[in-house]
C-alpha positions as CSV (number, residue, x, y, z in Angstrom):
1,X,0.1,59.6,10.2
2,X,-1.0,57.2,7.2
3,X,-0.1,59.4,4.4
4,X,2.8,58.2,2.3
5,X,6.2,60.2,2.2
6,X,8.1,60.6,-0.9
7,X,11.8,60.9,-0.4
8,X,14.2,62.0,-3.3
9,X,17.8,60.7,-2.7
10,X,19.0,57.6,-1.2
11,X,22.0,58.7,0.4
12,X,22.7,58.7,4.1
13,X,20.0,61.1,5.0
14,X,17.5,59.7,2.9
15,X,18.2,56.2,3.8
16,X,18.2,57.2,7.7
17,X,14.6,58.7,7.1
18,X,13.3,55.6,5.5
19,X,14.5,53.6,8.3
20,X,13.3,55.8,10.9
21,X,9.8,55.9,9.1
22,X,9.7,52.1,8.6
23,X,10.1,51.8,12.4
24,X,7.2,54.1,12.9
25,X,5.0,52.1,10.5
26,X,4.9,55.3,8.2
27,X,4.6,54.4,4.5
28,X,7.3,55.9,2.3
29,X,8.7,55.7,-1.3
30,X,12.4,56.4,-1.7
31,X,13.7,57.5,-5.2
32,X,17.3,57.5,-6.2
33,X,18.6,58.8,-9.6
34,X,21.6,56.4,-9.8
35,X,21.3,52.9,-11.2
36,X,22.6,51.4,-8.1
37,X,24.3,52.5,-4.7
38,X,27.5,54.3,-5.8
39,X,28.6,55.2,-2.1
40,X,32.3,55.9,-2.3
41,X,34.7,54.0,0.1
42,X,36.1,57.0,1.7
43,X,35.9,57.8,5.5
44,X,33.1,59.5,7.5
45,X,33.3,60.6,11.2
46,X,30.3,59.3,13.0
47,X,30.2,61.5,16.2
48,X,28.4,60.9,19.5
49,X,25.6,63.0,18.4
50,X,24.4,60.7,15.6
51,X,25.8,57.5,17.2
52,X,22.9,58.0,19.6
53,X,20.4,58.1,16.6
54,X,21.9,55.0,15.2
55,X,21.4,53.4,18.4
56,X,18.0,54.4,18.6
57,X,17.4,52.8,15.2
58,X,18.7,49.5,16.6
59,X,22.0,49.6,14.8
60,X,24.5,49.6,17.8
61,X,26.3,46.2,17.3
62,X,26.2,46.7,13.5
63,X,27.9,50.1,13.7
64,X,30.6,49.0,16.1
65,X,31.4,46.0,13.7
66,X,32.2,48.4,10.8
67,X,33.8,51.1,12.7
68,X,37.3,52.4,14.2
69,X,36.9,54.0,17.6
70,X,38.4,57.5,17.9
71,X,39.7,58.3,21.3
72,X,41.3,61.7,20.7
73,X,42.7,64.2,18.4
74,X,46.1,65.3,17.6
75,X,47.2,68.4,15.7
76,X,50.5,68.7,14.2
77,X,52.8,71.2,12.2
78,X,53.1,70.8,8.5
79,X,56.3,72.6,8.7
80,X,57.8,71.0,11.7
81,X,55.9,67.9,12.6
82,X,55.7,69.4,16.2
83,X,52.5,68.4,18.1
84,X,50.4,71.7,18.4
85,X,47.9,70.1,20.7
86,X,46.4,66.7,21.5
87,X,43.7,65.9,23.8
88,X,41.2,62.6,24.7
89,X,37.5,62.5,24.0
90,X,35.7,62.7,27.4
91,X,32.3,61.5,25.9
92,X,30.7,58.2,27.1
93,X,29.2,57.7,23.7
94,X,31.7,56.3,21.2
95,X,33.3,58.6,18.4
96,X,33.5,56.3,15.4
97,X,35.1,56.4,12.0
98,X,34.2,54.2,9.1
99,X,34.0,54.0,5.6
100,X,30.9,55.9,4.1
101,X,30.0,52.8,1.9
102,X,29.6,50.8,4.8
103,X,27.5,53.1,6.7
104,X,25.4,53.4,3.5
105,X,25.0,49.6,3.3
106,X,24.2,49.4,7.1
107,X,21.3,51.7,6.6
108,X,20.1,50.0,3.4
109,X,20.1,46.6,5.0
110,X,18.2,47.9,7.9
111,X,15.3,48.6,5.7
112,X,13.1,45.7,5.5
113,X,10.9,46.5,2.6
114,X,13.5,46.9,-0.3
115,X,10.3,47.3,-2.7
116,X,10.0,50.7,-1.6
117,X,13.4,51.9,-2.9
118,X,13.3,52.8,-6.7
119,X,16.7,53.3,-8.6
120,X,17.1,55.1,-12.0
121,X,14.7,57.8,-10.9
122,X,15.8,61.3,-11.7
123,X,13.2,64.0,-10.6
124,X,13.0,66.7,-13.1
125,X,10.3,68.9,-11.6
126,X,7.4,69.1,-9.2
127,X,4.1,71.0,-8.8
128,X,2.1,71.4,-5.8
129,X,-1.7,71.8,-6.5
130,X,-5.1,70.7,-4.5
131,X,-3.1,69.1,-1.8
132,X,-1.3,66.9,-4.0
133,X,2.2,67.0,-5.5
134,X,2.8,66.2,-9.1
135,X,6.3,64.6,-9.6
136,X,7.7,64.7,-13.2
137,X,10.7,62.1,-13.8
138,X,13.3,62.0,-16.6
139,X,12.7,58.3,-17.7
140,X,9.0,57.5,-16.4
141,X,5.7,58.5,-16.2
142,X,4.5,61.4,-13.8
143,X,3.3,60.3,-10.3
144,X,1.7,62.2,-7.4
145,X,2.4,62.1,-3.7
146,X,0.9,63.6,-0.7
147,X,4.3,64.6,1.0
148,X,7.7,65.4,-0.6
149,X,11.1,65.3,1.3
150,X,14.2,66.2,-0.6
151,X,17.3,64.5,0.4
152,X,19.0,64.9,-3.1
153,X,22.3,66.4,-2.0
154,X,24.2,69.7,-2.6
155,X,22.8,69.9,-6.1
156,X,19.3,69.3,-5.0
157,X,16.6,69.9,-7.7
158,X,14.1,70.7,-5.2
159,X,16.0,73.2,-3.3
160,X,16.9,75.0,-6.8
161,X,13.1,75.2,-7.6
162,X,12.3,76.5,-4.1
163,X,15.3,79.0,-4.1
164,X,16.4,79.7,-7.9
165,X,18.4,82.6,-6.7
166,X,20.5,80.8,-4.1
167,X,23.6,80.0,-5.8
168,X,26.9,78.3,-4.6
169,X,30.1,80.2,-4.5
170,X,33.4,78.7,-4.9
171,X,35.3,78.8,-1.4
172,X,38.9,79.0,-2.8
173,X,39.7,75.4,-1.4
174,X,40.3,72.3,-3.7
175,X,39.9,69.1,-1.4
176,X,41.4,65.6,-2.3
177,X,40.4,62.1,-0.9
178,X,42.2,59.0,-0.8
179,X,42.3,55.7,1.2
180,X,44.9,53.0,1.7
181,X,44.9,49.6,3.1
182,X,45.9,50.0,6.8
183,X,49.5,48.7,7.3
184,X,51.3,47.9,10.7
185,X,53.7,51.0,10.1
186,X,50.3,53.1,10.5
187,X,49.8,51.7,14.0
188,X,50.9,55.0,15.8
189,X,47.8,56.6,14.0
190,X,45.3,54.1,15.5
191,X,42.9,55.3,18.0
192,X,42.8,59.0,17.0
193,X,42.4,61.4,14.1
194,X,45.7,63.1,13.1
195,X,45.7,66.6,11.6
196,X,48.7,68.3,10.0
197,X,47.9,72.1,9.8
198,X,50.1,74.5,7.4
199,X,49.9,77.5,5.6
200,X,46.9,77.4,3.2
201,X,46.7,73.7,3.5
202,X,46.0,70.8,5.9
203,X,45.8,67.0,5.9
204,X,43.2,64.9,8.0
205,X,44.2,61.2,8.4
206,X,42.4,58.4,10.4
207,X,41.9,54.7,10.3
208,X,38.4,53.4,9.1
209,X,36.9,49.8,10.0
210,X,36.9,47.5,12.9
211,X,40.2,45.2,12.9
212,X,38.2,42.2,14.4
213,X,35.3,42.5,12.1
214,X,36.3,44.2,8.8
215,X,39.2,45.2,6.5
216,X,40.8,48.4,8.3
217,X,41.9,51.4,5.9
218,X,43.6,54.6,6.3
219,X,41.7,57.6,5.1
220,X,43.3,60.8,3.9
221,X,41.5,64.2,3.2
222,X,43.9,66.8,1.9
223,X,42.7,70.4,1.6
224,X,44.5,73.2,0.0
225,X,43.7,76.9,-1.1
226,X,43.2,77.0,-4.8
227,X,42.2,80.1,-6.7
228,X,41.2,78.2,-9.7
229,X,37.5,77.3,-9.8
230,X,36.7,73.5,-9.4
231,X,34.0,71.3,-10.2
232,X,31.7,70.6,-7.1
233,X,31.4,66.8,-7.8
234,X,33.2,64.2,-5.7
235,X,34.7,62.0,-8.4
236,X,37.2,63.9,-10.5
237,X,40.1,62.0,-10.9
238,X,43.4,63.6,-9.4
239,X,47.2,63.4,-10.4
240,X,48.4,61.7,-7.2
241,X,52.1,62.9,-8.2
242,X,50.9,66.5,-8.5
243,X,48.8,66.3,-5.0
244,X,51.9,64.9,-3.1
245,X,53.8,67.9,-4.7
246,X,51.2,70.3,-3.3
247,X,51.4,69.0,0.0
248,X,55.3,68.8,0.6
249,X,56.0,68.6,4.3
250,X,58.6,68.0,7.1
251,X,56.8,64.9,8.6
252,X,58.6,61.7,7.8
253,X,55.1,59.9,8.5
254,X,53.1,61.9,6.5
255,X,55.8,61.9,3.6
256,X,55.4,57.7,3.7
257,X,51.7,58.1,3.5
258,X,51.8,60.4,0.4
259,X,54.4,58.1,-1.3
260,X,51.9,55.0,-0.2
261,X,49.2,57.0,-1.9
262,X,51.2,57.3,-5.1
263,X,52.0,53.7,-5.2
264,X,48.6,52.6,-4.5
265,X,46.1,51.1,-7.1
266,X,43.6,52.9,-5.3
267,X,42.3,56.1,-6.9
268,X,42.6,59.8,-5.5
269,X,39.6,62.2,-6.3
270,X,39.5,65.9,-6.3
271,X,36.5,68.1,-5.6
272,X,36.0,72.0,-5.2
273,X,34.7,73.1,-2.0
274,X,31.7,75.7,-2.3
275,X,29.9,77.9,0.4
276,X,26.1,78.0,0.3
277,X,24.4,80.7,2.1
278,X,21.9,79.6,4.7
279,X,18.3,79.5,3.7
280,X,15.6,81.3,5.4
281,X,13.4,78.2,5.7
282,X,13.4,74.7,4.4
283,X,9.5,73.6,4.4
284,X,7.0,75.0,1.7
285,X,3.7,73.4,2.0
286,X,4.0,69.9,1.7
287,X,7.6,70.0,0.5
288,X,10.8,70.1,2.7
289,X,14.4,69.8,2.4
290,X,16.9,67.4,4.5
291,X,20.5,67.3,4.8
292,X,22.8,68.8,2.1
293,X,19.8,69.9,0.1
294,X,18.8,72.0,3.4
295,X,22.2,73.1,4.7
296,X,25.1,72.4,2.3
297,X,28.3,72.9,4.6
298,X,32.0,72.9,4.3
299,X,33.9,69.7,5.6
300,X,35.7,71.5,8.3
301,X,33.7,70.4,11.2
302,X,32.9,66.9,9.9
303,X,29.3,67.3,10.5
304,X,27.5,67.3,7.0
305,X,26.3,63.7,7.2
306,X,25.7,64.0,10.9
307,X,23.5,66.9,10.5
308,X,21.4,65.0,7.7
309,X,21.1,62.0,10.1
310,X,19.9,64.3,12.9
311,X,17.5,66.0,10.4
312,X,16.0,62.5,9.6
313,X,15.5,61.2,12.8
314,X,13.7,64.7,13.9
315,X,11.6,64.7,10.8
316,X,10.3,61.2,11.4
317,X,9.5,62.0,14.9
318,X,7.3,64.9,13.9
319,X,5.6,62.8,11.1
320,X,4.9,60.3,13.7
321,X,3.3,62.8,16.2
322,X,1.4,65.2,14.1
323,X,-1.6,64.6,11.7
324,X,-1.0,67.3,9.2
325,X,2.1,66.9,7.1
326,X,2.5,70.7,6.8
327,X,2.5,71.1,10.7
328,X,5.2,68.1,11.1
329,X,7.2,69.8,8.5
330,X,7.3,73.3,10.2
331,X,7.9,71.9,13.5
332,X,10.9,69.9,12.1
333,X,12.2,73.1,10.6
334,X,11.8,75.0,13.8
335,X,13.9,72.4,15.7
336,X,16.5,72.1,13.0
337,X,17.2,75.3,11.3
338,X,19.1,77.1,13.8
339,X,21.4,74.1,14.9
340,X,22.1,73.2,11.4
341,X,22.9,76.9,10.5
342,X,25.2,77.3,13.4
343,X,27.1,74.2,12.3
344,X,27.3,75.7,8.6
345,X,28.9,78.8,10.2
346,X,31.3,77.1,12.4
347,X,32.5,74.9,9.6
348,X,33.1,78.0,7.5
349,X,35.0,79.8,10.1
350,X,37.4,76.5,10.7
351,X,38.6,76.9,7.2
352,X,40.5,80.2,8.2
353,X,41.7,78.5,11.5
354,X,43.0,75.4,9.8
355,X,44.9,77.5,7.0
356,X,46.2,80.4,9.0
357,X,49.4,81.8,8.1
358,X,52.0,84.1,9.3
359,X,51.0,86.0,12.6
360,X,47.5,84.2,12.8
361,X,49.1,80.9,12.6
362,X,51.9,81.8,15.4
363,X,48.9,82.9,17.6
364,X,46.8,79.8,16.9
365,X,49.6,77.4,17.5
366,X,50.7,79.1,20.8
367,X,46.9,79.1,21.9
368,X,46.5,75.5,20.9
369,X,49.8,74.4,22.8
370,X,48.9,76.5,25.9
371,X,45.4,75.2,26.2
372,X,46.6,71.4,25.6
373,X,49.3,71.6,28.0
374,X,47.3,73.3,30.7
375,X,43.3,72.7,30.3
376,X,43.0,70.2,27.5
377,X,39.4,69.6,28.3
378,X,38.5,73.0,27.1
379,X,39.2,71.5,23.8
380,X,36.2,69.1,24.5
381,X,34.2,71.9,25.7
382,X,34.6,73.8,22.4
383,X,32.7,71.1,20.5
384,X,30.4,69.8,23.3
385,X,27.3,71.7,21.9
386,X,27.9,69.4,19.0
387,X,28.8,66.2,20.2
388,X,27.0,66.2,23.7
389,X,23.8,66.8,22.0
390,X,21.1,64.4,22.8
391,X,18.5,64.4,20.0
392,X,16.6,61.5,21.6
393,X,15.8,63.9,24.7
394,X,15.7,67.3,22.8
């Protein structure tokens, strides 16, 4: 295919698509509304299903250099600090954790022709007519394209145009992100992701960065039930003292981490979590959606960026194979919609598991302890359909 592809949004999904298209010598233009890259430095989990994709893009060594390798998971009680379950990952493909900004930069650096990336370009509207798409920009003259891929995130302008009735609903959770310079006292947390679960709240902690090649950090994600509506944005400053009060716990280790968070000059940001109902389709003519624009999901399976990367690889494959853009878009949708929708639903269900209380929490804790002590590999099997998925062969 030689038609030029217009991509809206230079986040992780948009950059992955651009990198994959460039490798196939498919022309593209990538538009980003920000004046420059503003990827926050907080953590991202790079599970084996997308490590395969990044390797296929030739980024194996670069990814290793910026990443902490997660070898397993440990679930602990917020109230007692008892270990509820722990298990080792049994995948031959690495499970990595890194700073989102580092992965973003890695993808950007992998694109050779930077002249195809345009900043300060906010799409206001588009119109399909006579096999062409007219694009109307906030601060520049209209342009036309033959194909439009919207990778413009949870607030996608293109999705709103295609599905004006698809409104997000507040999920009843507030989330906080913070990051701390990694200290020697955090050493017991190295090589794993640690989750403290309590009534109506949970905390996820894991290292970021490769100690040999980059500065290591400790990433914190804190989620609490909050009936008050919160904005959907990622960068609302939070009162760190108030956050620590919301997450009072019985773990000396977690208490110290929260004290370090308060003392650290690094900011803590708050955002509201929203539920988006799955879309019936993503593609309409020569327009399609990708990543959060297509399937925004709650963070309770840590697969939001992963699904965007999978989307991008599959879409590039079909654009390379099909002569007609509409056919490529439909095949992409047929391949991706069911899987992404299932991950959306699992992420939503995990909210109830992580924040269970009363009898439900007792049942959860007993079940986790029993499985962890007798057949811990069952915990790997529960997510095998996500992590073992080999998109290159599928």
